[in-house]
C-alpha positions in Angstrom: 13.3 -4.5 8.6 14.8 -4.2 12.1 13.0 -1.9 14.5 16.1 0.3 14.7 16.0 0.8 10.9 12.3 1.6 10.9 12.9 4.2 13.7 15.8 5.7 11.8 13.6 6.1 8.8 10.8 7.7 10.7 13.2 10.1 12.5 14.7 11.2 9.1 11.5 12.9 8.0 9.3 15.1 10.1 5.5 14.6 10.2 5.2 17.9 8.2 7.5 16.6 5.5 5.6 13.3 5.3 2.3 15.1 5.0 3.7 17.4 2.3 4.9 14.3 0.4 1.5 12.7 0.7 -0.1 15.9 -0.6 2.2 15.7 -3.6 1.0 12.1 -4.4 -2.6 12.3 -3.3 -3.7 15.9 -4.2 -7.3 15.1 -3.7 -6.8 13.8 -0.1 -4.5 16.4 1.3 -7.2 17.4 3.8 -7.2 14.9 6.6 -10.6 13.4 7.5 -12.5 14.4 10.5 -12.8 12.7 13.9 -11.8 9.1 13.8 -14.2 6.4 14.9 -13.6 3.2 16.7 -13.0 -0.1 14.9 -16.2 -1.5 16.3 -18.3 1.4 15.0 -16.5 1.3 11.7 -17.3 -2.4 11.2 -21.0 -1.8 12.2 -21.4 1.0 9.7 -19.6 -0.9 7.0 -21.9 -3.9 7.5 -24.9 -1.7 7.3 -23.7 0.1 4.1 -23.9 3.5 5.9 -24.2 5.9 2.9 -22.2 8.6 4.8 -19.2 6.4 5.3 -17.3 7.0 2.0 -13.9 7.6 3.6 -12.7 5.8 6.7 -9.5 6.4 8.6 -8.4 4.0 11.3 -4.7 5.0 11.1 -2.4 4.5 14.1 -4.9 2.5 16.2 -2.8 -0.7 16.3 -5.7 -2.8 15.1 -3.4 -5.6 14.0 -4.3 -8.6 11.9 -7.4 -9.3 14.0 -8.8 -5.8 13.3 -7.8 -6.1 9.6 -9.8 -9.3 9.5 -12.9 -7.7 11.0 -12.7 -4.9 8.4 -12.2 -7.4 5.6 -15.3 -9.3 6.6 -17.3 -6.1 6.7 -15.9 -4.9 3.3 -17.1 -8.0 1.5 -20.6 -6.8 1.3 -20.0 -3.1 1.4 -20.9 -1.0 -1.7 -20.3 2.5 -0.3 -16.7 2.9 1.0 -14.3 4.4 -1.5 -11.2 5.1 0.6 -9.7 3.2 3.6 -6.7 4.5 5.5 -4.9 2.0 7.7 -1.5 3.6 8.3 0.7 2.3 11.1 -1.6 -0.5 12.4 0.8 -3.4 12.9 -0.9 -5.3 10.1 1.3 -8.3 9.0 1.0 -11.0 6.3 -2.0 -12.6 8.0 -3.9 -9.3 7.9 -2.9 -8.8 4.3 -4.3 -12.2 3.4 -7.7 -11.2 4.9 -7.8 -7.8 3.2 -6.8 -9.4 -0.1 -9.7 -11.8 0.2 -12.1 -8.8 0.6 -10.5 -7.0 -2.4 -11.2 -9.9 -4.7 -14.9 -9.2 -4.6 -15.2 -5.6 -3.6 -16.1 -3.3 -6.5 -16.3 0.1 -4.6 -13.0 0.7 -2.8 -10.7 3.0 -4.8 -8.0 3.9 -2.3 -6.3 1.7 0.2 -3.5 3.2 2.4 -1.4 0.6 4.2 1.6 2.9 4.9 3.8 1.8 7.8 2.7 -1.7 8.5 4.7 -5.0 8.5 3.3 -7.0 5.6 6.6 -8.0 4.0 7.1 -9.9 0.8 4.4 -12.4 1.7 1.8 -9.8 2.4 2.7 -7.9 -0.8 2.3 -11.1 -2.8 -1.1 -11.9 -1.3 -2.3 -8.4 -2.2 -0.8 -8.8 -5.7 -2.8 -12.0 -6.2 -6.0 -10.1 -5.4 -5.1 -7.3 -7.8 -5.2 -9.8 -10.6 -9.0 -9.9 -10.3 -9.9 -6.6 -8.6 -11.4 -4.0 -10.9 -12.0 -1.1 -8.6 -8.8 -0.1 -6.6 -7.0 2.8 -8.2 -4.5 3.9 -5.5 -2.5 1.5 -3.2 0.1 2.7 -0.7 2.5 0.0 0.6 5.3 2.3 1.7 7.3 1.3 4.7 6.1 -2.3 4.8 9.4 -4.3 4.8 8.9 -5.3 1.2 11.9 -6.6 -0.7 12.7 -7.7 -4.2 10.5 -10.8 -4.0 7.5 -8.7 -3.0 8.2 -6.3 -5.8 8.4 -9.2 -8.2 5.0 -10.6 -7.1 3.4 -7.2 -7.3 4.7 -6.8 -10.8 3.3 -10.1 -11.8 -0.1 -9.3 -10.4 -0.2 -5.9 -11.9 0.7 -7.1 -15.3 -2.9 -8.2 -15.8 -4.6 -5.5 -13.6 -6.7 -2.9 -15.5 -7.7 -0.6 -12.6 -4.7 0.5 -10.5 -3.3 3.9 -11.4 -0.8 4.7 -8.6 1.3 2.4 -6.5 3.5 3.7 -3.6 6.4 1.5 -2.5 8.8 4.1 -0.9 10.8 3.3 2.2 10.9 -0.5 1.6 13.8 -2.9 1.1 13.5 -2.9 -2.7 16.9 -2.8 -4.5 17.9 -2.8 -8.1 16.7 -6.3 -8.9 13.2 -5.4 -7.7 13.1 -2.2 -9.7 14.0 -4.3 -12.8 11.2 -6.7 -12.1 8.8 -3.7 -12.0 10.2 -2.1 -15.1 10.1 -5.2 -17.2 6.8 -6.7 -16.1 4.8 -3.4 -16.1 5.8 -2.2 -19.5 2.6 -3.6 -21.0 0.3 -2.2 -18.4 -1.7 0.6 -20.0 -3.5 1.7 -16.8 -0.8 2.2 -14.1 0.5 5.8 -14.2 3.0 6.0 -11.4 5.1 3.7 -9.2 6.8 5.6 -6.4 10.0 4.1 -5.2 11.8 6.9 -3.5 14.0 6.3 -0.5 14.3 2.5 -0.3 16.3 1.2 2.6 17.8 -2.0 3.8 20.2 -3.2 6.5 23.6 -4.6 5.7 25.0 -7.8 7.2 27.1 -5.7 9.5 24.1 -3.8 10.8 24.8 -0.7 8.8 21.9 1.2 7.2 21.8 1.7 3.4 19.7 4.3 1.6 18.8 4.4 -2.0 16.8 7.2 -3.5 15.2 5.7 -6.6 13.7 8.2 -8.9 10.0 8.0 -9.4 9.2 5.4 -12.1 6.6 6.5 -14.5 5.2 3.5 -16.2 4.6 5.4 -19.4 8.4 5.3 -19.9 9.1 1.8 -18.6 9.5 0.3 -22.1 12.5 2.6 -22.5 14.3 1.2 -19.4 17.1 -1.3 -20.1 16.9 -4.3 -17.8 
């Protein structure tokens, strides 16, 4: 997604509106965590299985792929952390690959918030492969991550066999009708996933114009009734 498109999207909704939307989807995390810690301190405490570090927020610290890799290494042996928020950190496909590797063996992390990064279809596919074997993650936010129909297809394939994830957020991506069909068709047999949020998906036309599509929330319970 071009930077101009990402900026237009962010300007369309105020921070207050975004927070309200988050509260609607994550009712148990509407209260923002306390003072943030540095990446270095977070890695140190994760490696030492600090029992007080149950929720970690490193949002908007621009840790990038390298920082994501440091966190992934620390997560491999961690048995305490339950929620990790990494909003707006310029994490791309390489960082997604490293985080996916950690997810394959982690049995504690239940929430992973990757809103506003740049993972694209490749990153979404790598996370989807990890979800095939992960048995702990229940909430995954990949909103505003430049994911298109191919990324949606790979996520649907990975989640077809997943038995843990309950909520998936894909709003503000480039997913069009074809991607929605993939999700609807492939997830109809998943008995765990409760909600796939697809509201406000955007993409840029060949002429540079911005297109908006406000998909209704897709409740997986009703997916078998959707014609594809």
